[in-house]
C-alpha positions, 0 to 999 in steps of 0.5 A: 077199380077206379074213380068217377070224376064228375065233369060236364059232358063235352069238357076237354080232358087233359093229362097232367104229365108226359106219357105215351099213348098205349092204346085207344078205343074209339068204339062206344058200344059195350061188346061182350069180349072186350074192355067195353064189357066193363062199360068204359066206352071210348077210352084211352090208356096211357103209360107213364113214364113210357113203355121204354121204362122198366115195367115195375116203374110204369103205371098205366092210366085208363080214361073212359066214357069219352065222346071223342079221342084226341090222341093216337096210339104211340103218340107222346102226350105232353103235360097239360095236353088234351087227350079226349072230350068227355061224354057218356060212352059205355055204361056211364049214365046214372050215378054219379051223372056225367063223369070221366072214369080214371083207373090206375093199373100197376105192374103185376109180373110177366105173363109166363106164356109170353114173357110180356109184362102184365098190368092189373087195375086196382085202387092205389094202395099206400105202397103205390104212393111213392111211385105215383108221386115220383111219376107226378100223378099225385102230390 
């Protein structure tokens, strides 16, 4: 659902735009009933622009396989700020070698039980390009 970007283990991972840290996961194991089970290991989820914007205008970006998380949930990240140190936490060993996993999640409606917005990870489509450009995530 995302892309693996080759990067040397121990590299500083920065984020290109202002964002709010939605959540962090500092566990490196692959637990059965968690996001780890998908192999992301230590990960950061950021919300752009921030969680006060209407959900349909938000994108959540997950950065996985980190060795160290440098931000905290609720923190505002500034453009270019370091968010993590790359590693091989989770299930990242093998092809393509050392890498950082980046995944986009888009608004998918509201949960009928809770009324809270739902976000689903997916590879961006051509329909997502205008929003990603507007948010500064692509040029």
